C-alpha positions as CSV (number, residue, x, y, z in Angstrom):
1,M,-53.3,16.4,-40.0
2,A,-51.4,17.4,-36.9
3,A,-48.1,15.8,-36.4
4,R,-47.8,13.3,-33.6
5,T,-45.7,14.3,-30.6
6,K,-42.8,12.0,-30.0
7,T,-43.1,10.3,-26.6
8,A,-40.4,8.9,-24.4
9,K,-40.8,5.5,-25.8
10,D,-40.2,6.8,-29.5
11,R,-37.0,8.6,-28.6
12,P,-33.9,6.6,-29.1
13,S,-31.5,6.1,-26.3
14,Y,-27.7,5.6,-26.4
15,R,-25.5,3.4,-24.2
16,C,-21.7,3.1,-23.8
17,T,-20.6,-0.4,-24.5
18,E,-17.6,-0.1,-22.3
19,C,-19.2,1.1,-19.0
20,G,-22.9,1.1,-19.6
21,W,-23.6,4.8,-19.3
22,Q,-26.7,6.0,-20.8
23,T,-27.9,9.2,-22.5
24,A,-30.6,10.6,-24.6
25,K,-28.2,11.8,-27.4
26,W,-25.3,10.5,-29.3
27,L,-21.7,11.5,-28.1
28,G,-18.4,10.7,-29.6
29,R,-16.8,10.2,-26.3
30,C,-18.3,8.7,-23.2
31,P,-18.2,11.3,-20.2
32,E,-18.2,8.4,-17.8
33,C,-15.2,6.2,-18.9
34,Q,-13.6,8.8,-21.3
35,A,-13.6,6.0,-24.2
36,W,-14.0,7.2,-27.7
37,G,-16.6,5.7,-30.2
38,T,-18.3,3.4,-27.6
39,V,-21.6,5.3,-27.5
40,E,-24.2,3.3,-29.6
41,E,-28.1,3.5,-30.1
42,Y,-29.9,0.6,-28.5
43,G,-33.6,1.8,-28.1
44,A,-35.5,3.7,-25.5
45,P,-35.3,2.3,-21.9
46,A,-38.6,0.9,-20.7
47,V,-40.3,2.6,-17.8
48,R,-40.3,0.3,-14.8
49,T,-41.9,0.5,-11.5
50,T,-41.0,-1.7,-8.5
51,T,-43.7,-2.9,-6.2
52,P,-43.3,-4.3,-2.7
53,G,-42.2,-7.9,-2.9
54,R,-41.6,-10.8,-0.7
55,V,-38.9,-10.4,1.8
56,T,-36.1,-13.1,2.1
57,T,-35.5,-12.8,5.9
58,S,-37.4,-10.9,8.4
59,A,-36.0,-7.8,10.2
60,V,-35.0,-8.6,13.9
61,P,-33.7,-6.5,16.7
62,I,-29.9,-5.9,16.2
63,G,-29.3,-7.6,19.7
64,Q,-30.7,-10.9,18.4
65,V,-28.4,-11.0,15.3
66,D,-25.9,-13.8,15.6
67,G,-22.3,-12.3,15.5
68,R,-20.7,-15.6,15.4
69,Q,-21.1,-15.9,11.6
70,A,-18.7,-13.0,11.2
71,T,-15.9,-14.8,13.1
72,A,-12.6,-14.6,11.2
73,R,-10.7,-17.6,10.2
74,S,-6.8,-17.5,10.0
75,T,-5.3,-17.6,6.6
76,G,-2.2,-19.3,8.0
77,V,-0.1,-16.1,7.2
78,P,0.1,-14.0,10.5
79,E,1.2,-10.8,8.7
80,L,-1.9,-11.0,6.4
81,D,-4.1,-11.8,9.4
82,R,-2.8,-8.6,11.1
83,V,-4.0,-6.4,8.1
84,L,-7.3,-8.4,7.8
85,G,-8.2,-8.0,11.5
86,G,-7.7,-11.6,12.4
87,G,-8.2,-13.4,9.3
88,L,-10.9,-14.1,6.6
89,V,-14.5,-13.7,7.5
90,P,-16.9,-16.1,5.8
91,G,-18.7,-14.4,2.9
92,A,-16.2,-11.6,2.9
93,V,-14.8,-10.4,-0.5
94,V,-11.2,-9.0,-0.4
95,L,-9.6,-7.0,-3.3
96,I,-5.7,-7.0,-3.3
97,A,-4.0,-4.7,-5.8
98,G,-0.5,-4.0,-6.6
99,E,1.9,-3.3,-9.5
100,P,3.0,-6.2,-11.8
101,G,5.7,-8.3,-10.5
102,V,5.5,-7.1,-7.0
103,G,4.5,-10.6,-5.6
104,K,0.7,-10.8,-5.5
105,S,0.4,-14.2,-7.1
106,T,3.1,-15.7,-5.0
107,L,1.5,-14.4,-1.7
108,L,-2.0,-15.7,-2.6
109,L,-0.8,-19.0,-3.8
110,D,1.0,-19.4,-0.3
111,V,-2.2,-18.4,1.5
112,A,-4.3,-20.8,-0.7
113,A,-2.1,-23.9,0.4
114,K,-2.0,-22.8,4.1
115,A,-5.6,-22.1,4.4
116,A,-6.7,-25.5,2.8
117,S,-7.6,-28.3,5.1
118,D,-10.1,-31.2,5.5
119,E,-13.0,-29.2,6.3
120,H,-12.0,-26.0,4.2
121,R,-11.2,-26.4,0.5
122,T,-9.4,-23.8,-1.5
123,L,-10.0,-23.1,-5.3
124,Y,-7.4,-20.9,-7.0
125,V,-8.6,-19.8,-10.4
126,T,-6.1,-18.2,-12.6
127,G,-6.9,-16.3,-15.8
128,E,-3.4,-15.0,-16.5
129,E,-1.3,-18.2,-16.5
130,S,-1.8,-21.7,-17.4
131,A,-2.3,-24.5,-14.6
132,S,1.2,-25.8,-15.3
133,Q,2.9,-22.4,-14.7
134,V,1.0,-22.1,-11.5
135,R,2.1,-25.7,-10.3
136,L,5.8,-24.7,-11.1
137,R,5.5,-21.7,-8.8
138,A,3.7,-23.8,-6.3
139,D,6.6,-26.4,-6.4
140,R,9.2,-23.6,-5.9
141,I,7.5,-22.0,-2.8
142,K,6.3,-25.5,-1.4
143,A,2.5,-24.6,-1.8
144,I,1.2,-28.0,-2.5
145,D,-1.8,-29.4,-0.7
146,D,-4.4,-32.1,-1.6
147,H,-7.3,-29.8,-0.7
148,L,-6.0,-27.0,-2.9
149,Y,-7.8,-27.1,-6.3
150,L,-6.6,-25.3,-9.3
151,A,-8.2,-24.1,-12.5
152,A,-7.3,-21.9,-15.5
153,E,-10.6,-20.2,-16.6
154,T,-11.5,-16.8,-18.2
155,D,-15.2,-17.3,-18.6
156,L,-17.4,-16.4,-15.6
157,A,-20.0,-19.0,-16.3
158,A,-17.0,-21.7,-16.1
159,V,-15.9,-20.1,-12.7
160,L,-19.3,-20.4,-11.2
161,G,-19.4,-24.0,-12.5
162,H,-16.2,-24.9,-10.6
163,L,-17.7,-23.3,-7.5
164,D,-20.7,-25.9,-7.8
165,A,-18.3,-28.8,-8.2
166,V,-15.6,-28.0,-5.6
167,K,-17.6,-26.2,-3.1
168,P,-14.6,-24.3,-1.6
169,S,-14.5,-22.3,1.5
170,L,-12.0,-19.9,0.0
171,L,-11.8,-18.7,-3.7
172,I,-8.9,-16.9,-5.0
173,L,-9.3,-15.3,-8.6
174,D,-6.1,-14.0,-10.3
175,S,-7.3,-11.6,-11.7
176,V,-10.6,-10.0,-11.9
177,Q,-9.7,-8.1,-15.1
178,T,-9.1,-11.3,-17.0
179,V,-12.5,-13.0,-16.5
180,A,-15.5,-12.0,-18.7
181,S,-19.0,-12.7,-19.0
182,P,-20.4,-13.5,-22.6
183,E,-23.8,-11.8,-21.6
184,I,-22.0,-8.5,-21.3
185,D,-20.7,-6.4,-24.2
186,G,-17.1,-5.3,-24.0
187,A,-13.6,-6.8,-23.7
188,P,-12.4,-8.3,-20.5
189,G,-11.0,-5.8,-18.2
190,G,-13.6,-3.2,-19.4
191,M,-15.6,-1.4,-16.8
192,A,-18.9,-3.2,-17.7
193,Q,-17.2,-6.6,-17.5
194,V,-15.3,-6.0,-14.2
195,R,-18.6,-4.7,-12.6
196,E,-20.4,-7.8,-13.8
197,V,-17.8,-10.4,-12.8
198,A,-17.2,-8.8,-9.3
199,G,-21.0,-8.5,-8.7
200,A,-21.5,-12.3,-9.7
201,L,-18.6,-13.4,-7.4
202,I,-19.9,-11.2,-4.5
203,R,-23.4,-12.7,-4.7
204,A,-21.9,-16.2,-4.8
205,S,-19.8,-15.5,-1.8
206,K,-22.6,-14.1,0.3
207,E,-24.9,-17.0,-0.6
208,R,-22.4,-19.8,0.1
209,G,-20.5,-18.1,3.0
210,M,-17.3,-18.5,1.0
211,S,-14.4,-16.0,1.5
212,T,-13.1,-14.6,-1.8
213,L,-9.8,-13.0,-2.7
214,L,-9.7,-11.0,-6.0
215,V,-6.6,-9.8,-7.6
216,G,-6.8,-6.4,-9.2
217,H,-4.7,-4.6,-11.6
218,V,-3.5,-1.0,-11.0
219,T,-3.0,1.9,-13.5
220,K,0.2,3.7,-14.2
221,D,-0.7,6.2,-11.5
222,G,-1.0,3.3,-8.9
223,A,-4.8,3.5,-8.7
224,I,-6.9,0.3,-8.8
225,A,-8.0,-0.3,-12.5
226,G,-11.7,-0.5,-13.3
227,P,-14.7,1.4,-11.9
228,R,-14.6,2.9,-8.6
229,L,-17.7,1.0,-7.8
230,L,-15.5,-2.1,-7.5
231,E,-13.9,-0.8,-4.3
232,H,-17.3,0.2,-2.8
233,L,-18.8,-3.4,-3.5
234,V,-16.0,-5.4,-1.9
235,D,-15.6,-5.6,2.0
236,V,-11.9,-5.2,2.2
237,V,-9.3,-3.4,-0.1
238,L,-5.6,-4.3,0.3
239,S,-2.7,-2.4,-1.3
240,F,0.4,-4.4,-2.1
241,E,3.4,-2.2,-2.3
242,G,7.1,-2.7,-2.7
243,D,10.1,-1.8,-5.0
244,R,10.8,-4.8,-7.3
245,H,14.6,-4.2,-6.7
246,A,14.1,-4.5,-3.0
247,R,13.2,-7.6,-0.8
248,L,10.6,-5.6,1.3
249,R,6.8,-5.9,0.5
250,L,4.1,-4.1,2.4
251,V,0.4,-5.0,2.5
252,R,-1.5,-2.1,3.6
253,G,-5.3,-1.8,4.4
254,V,-7.2,0.8,2.3
255,K,-10.7,-0.3,3.4
256,N,-11.8,-3.1,6.0
257,R,-15.4,-3.6,7.2
258,Y,-14.1,-6.1,9.7
259,G,-11.2,-4.2,11.3
260,T,-9.0,-1.1,11.1
261,T,-7.1,0.2,8.2
262,D,-4.1,1.4,10.2
263,E,-2.2,-1.9,10.1
264,V,0.4,-2.9,7.8
265,G,1.9,-6.4,7.1
266,C,5.5,-6.7,6.2
267,F,6.9,-9.5,4.0
268,E,10.2,-10.4,2.4
269,L,10.2,-11.7,-1.1
270,H,13.1,-14.1,-1.9
271,D,13.7,-17.0,-4.4
272,E,11.9,-19.6,-2.3
273,G,8.7,-17.5,-2.0
274,I,7.4,-14.9,0.3
275,T,7.9,-14.8,4.1
276,G,6.2,-12.7,6.7
277,L,8.4,-10.5,8.9
278,A,7.3,-10.0,12.5
279,D,10.3,-7.7,13.1
280,P,11.3,-6.0,9.9
281,S,13.4,-3.3,11.3
282,G,16.8,-5.1,10.7
283,L,16.0,-4.8,6.9
284,F,16.4,-1.0,7.3
285,L,19.6,-0.8,9.2
286,T,23.2,-1.2,8.6
287,R,25.2,-2.5,11.5
288,R,28.6,-0.8,12.0
289,A,31.3,-1.0,14.7
290,E,31.9,2.8,14.3
291,P,29.5,5.6,13.3
292,V,29.9,6.9,9.7
293,P,29.4,10.5,8.7
294,G,26.2,11.3,6.8
295,T,24.0,8.6,8.6
296,C,21.1,9.1,10.9
297,L,18.4,6.7,12.3
298,T,14.8,7.6,12.7
299,V,11.7,5.7,13.6
300,T,8.7,5.8,11.2
301,L,5.3,4.6,11.7
302,E,3.6,2.3,9.0
303,G,0.2,2.2,10.2
304,R,0.5,1.5,13.9
305,R,3.8,-0.4,13.6
306,P,7.0,1.4,14.3
307,L,10.1,0.7,12.2
308,V,13.5,1.9,12.6
309,A,15.0,3.2,9.4
310,E,18.3,4.7,8.4
311,V,18.8,7.8,6.4
312,Q,22.1,8.4,4.4
313,A,23.4,11.4,2.7
314,L,26.6,12.2,0.8
315,T,28.0,15.6,-0.4
316,V,30.7,16.0,-2.9
317,D,32.1,18.9,-4.8
318,S,30.0,19.6,-7.9
319,Q,31.6,19.6,-11.3
320,I,28.7,21.3,-13.1
321,P,27.1,24.8,-12.6
322,S,23.8,23.3,-11.3
323,P,24.6,20.8,-8.6
324,R,22.8,17.4,-8.5
325,R,20.1,16.6,-6.1
326,T,19.4,12.7,-6.2
327,T,17.0,11.0,-3.7
328,S,16.0,7.3,-3.3
329,G,13.3,6.3,-0.9
330,L,12.7,10.1,0.2
331,E,10.6,12.7,-1.2
332,T,12.7,15.2,-3.2
333,S,10.5,18.2,-2.0
334,R,11.3,17.3,1.8
335,V,15.0,17.0,1.1
336,S,15.1,20.3,-0.6
337,M,13.2,21.9,2.3
338,M,15.7,20.5,4.7
339,L,18.5,21.9,2.6
340,A,16.9,25.3,2.7
341,V,16.4,25.1,6.5
342,L,20.1,24.1,7.0
343,E,21.4,26.8,4.8
344,Q,19.2,29.7,6.4
345,R,18.6,28.4,10.0
346,G,21.8,26.2,10.5
347,R,24.2,28.5,8.9
348,I,25.6,25.7,6.6
349,S,25.9,27.6,3.3
350,A,28.3,24.9,1.7
351,L,25.4,22.8,0.7
352,G,24.1,25.1,-2.0
353,K,27.3,24.4,-4.1
354,R,27.8,20.7,-3.7
355,D,26.2,17.7,-5.3
356,I,23.8,16.0,-2.7
357,Y,22.7,12.3,-2.7
358,S,20.3,11.0,-0.1
359,A,18.8,7.6,0.4
360,T,17.2,5.0,2.7
361,V,18.4,1.6,3.4
362,G,16.5,-1.5,2.6
363,G,14.1,0.0,0.0
364,V,11.9,1.6,2.7
365,K,10.1,4.8,1.7
366,L,10.0,7.6,4.1
367,S,7.3,10.1,3.4
368,E,6.0,11.3,6.9
369,P,7.3,14.5,8.3
370,A,8.6,12.7,11.4
371,A,11.7,11.9,9.4
372,D,12.6,15.5,8.8
373,L,15.0,15.9,11.6
374,A,16.8,12.7,10.6
375,I,17.2,13.9,7.1
376,A,18.5,17.3,8.2
377,L,21.0,15.8,10.6
378,A,22.3,13.2,8.0
379,L,22.9,16.2,5.5
380,A,24.5,18.3,8.3
381,S,26.8,15.3,9.2
382,A,27.7,14.6,5.6
383,A,28.5,18.4,4.9
384,S,30.8,18.6,7.9
385,D,32.2,14.9,7.5
386,T,31.3,14.4,11.2
387,P,29.6,11.3,12.4
388,L,26.7,11.5,14.8
389,P,27.0,9.8,18.1
390,K,26.4,6.1,18.2
391,N,23.0,4.6,19.1
392,L,21.2,8.0,18.4
393,V,17.8,8.3,16.8
394,A,16.1,11.4,15.6
395,I,12.4,12.0,15.6
396,G,10.5,15.2,14.7
397,E,9.0,17.4,12.1
398,V,11.2,20.5,11.0
399,G,9.4,23.7,9.9
400,L,10.6,26.4,7.6
401,A,11.4,28.7,10.7
402,G,13.8,25.9,11.9
403,E,11.5,24.7,14.7
404,V,11.2,21.1,15.7
405,R,7.6,20.2,15.9
406,R,5.8,17.4,17.7
407,V,4.7,14.3,15.9
408,T,2.3,11.4,16.7
409,G,3.2,8.3,18.5
410,V,6.5,9.4,20.0
411,Q,6.1,7.1,22.9
412,R,5.7,4.1,20.6
413,R,8.7,5.1,18.5
414,L,10.9,5.5,21.4
415,A,9.8,2.1,22.9
416,E,10.8,0.4,19.5
417,A,14.1,2.3,19.5
418,H,14.8,1.2,23.1
419,R,13.8,-2.4,22.2
420,L,16.5,-2.6,19.5
421,G,19.3,-1.2,21.9
422,F,19.3,2.5,21.0
423,T,20.2,4.7,24.0
424,H,19.9,8.2,22.9
425,A,17.1,10.1,21.1
426,L,16.5,13.5,19.9
427,V,12.8,14.4,20.0
428,P,10.6,17.5,20.1
429,S,9.5,19.1,23.5
430,D,7.2,17.0,25.7
431,P,7.7,13.5,24.3
432,G,5.7,11.9,27.1
433,K,6.7,8.8,28.9
434,I,10.3,7.8,28.3
435,P,11.6,4.2,28.3
436,A,13.8,3.5,31.3
437,G,17.5,3.7,30.6
438,M,17.0,5.8,27.6
439,K,18.4,9.3,27.3
440,V,16.2,11.7,25.6
441,L,17.2,15.2,24.4
442,E,14.3,17.5,23.7
443,V,15.1,20.2,21.0
444,A,13.0,23.1,20.0
445,D,15.0,24.1,16.9
446,M,17.6,23.1,14.5
447,G,20.2,25.2,16.3
448,E,19.8,22.9,19.4
449,A,19.6,19.6,17.2
450,L,23.0,20.6,15.4
451,R,24.8,20.7,18.8
452,V,24.9,16.9,18.9
453,L,27.7,17.0,16.2
454,P,31.1,17.0,17.8
455,R,32.1,20.5,18.3
456,S,35.7,20.1,17.3
457,R,34.8,18.8,13.8
458,R,32.0,21.2,13.3
459,R,34.5,24.1,13.6
460,E,36.3,22.6,10.7
461,A,33.4,22.5,8.4
462,P,33.6,25.4,6.0
463,R,30.5,27.7,5.9
464,D,31.1,28.6,2.2
465,E,33.6,28.4,-0.6
466,E,35.2,31.6,0.5
467,Q,36.3,30.1,3.9
468,R,37.5,27.1,2.2
469,R,39.9,29.1,0.2
């Protein structure tokens, strides 16, 4: 008797219990989520066909669609509204992610209290803390409101039940990795669970016209934890950044279906809570009566917002064969490049044999090339022990050939520096419109830029150890 050919229905299928990936053969490691021992046999998938069904809403010309339904409502926090593009749109789902302890829960609890009103209830669901712990934080930051409801839940069905009971206009879930559905295999925070929880809450938000804020965890590399699909499903993705040892916090838009992604919100974290900063430049400056060697000011662009920041450098005689190179708030590779340019193009050879420390003020991180000129001038000023002129800002990218290149937004940077009282600026060629009353010196290379150092003190700076002897 001829053997029966095994059909697709007879073949076993395998599925990853962590992320749901399917395959026709067993594997020890899931290629999708890289988890070991999670691929299990569950039976062959049934062949399904989709037939045309009943439509929920008829298609209409785009000109007849009512755009007022997507009108944003203010959160009560102007800096967050700036990043969101005006506020929260009904039915929008926002994912905000950041490192532990950066202040996500504090910010969202403040938003929950300020957004609550007679017509708009707010539901705050916490899966990481108890209700009493959240109440203590609310008392500390004064985030108490009669229309703010609080629940501590880790079950998806219970969260959906709270939505039916409270009927909120704003839902805040802290965090999406702590809530699980009993109908899905896997531990809370797994890829399959995160995808199911996010999908259920997104459907509920769209059906009810309810705005939703989801808190997301990040990995050790700084990426949002969970499947990449999560970022595609939500409407807005915000990144909450900041050094836990500094007061400054930045909310940066990564994705925004209702606005631009080049806006940044600035906040100050303190004992009484978190406060938006409409003018944060004061955090990054040190006011002195007289200029100090090794300091230079620059204007950086965070999104479309110009911020004046201070770069500091210190050089000392090295006691070890390999001199130290320490940076804080600056990229080590950019500082090393500026040291090489100063030694080769600026003829300052004493830097190679000294310990060099460079940092920024206020915890701000400067990563854009526009800060190159300020870094180079701060290093040159520290090496010669010569202060730069008072009320001077330096803007420009420095190439390996020593040339000073143009950067974007020079006019906005100069306008911000002029608003804060700075009267002199070093910029690349062709800066555009210059603010009235501000003296701007256009420099083409590092040789011209180094001339701002007082000539009498520059002559005293040794070029190498042989001249020092």
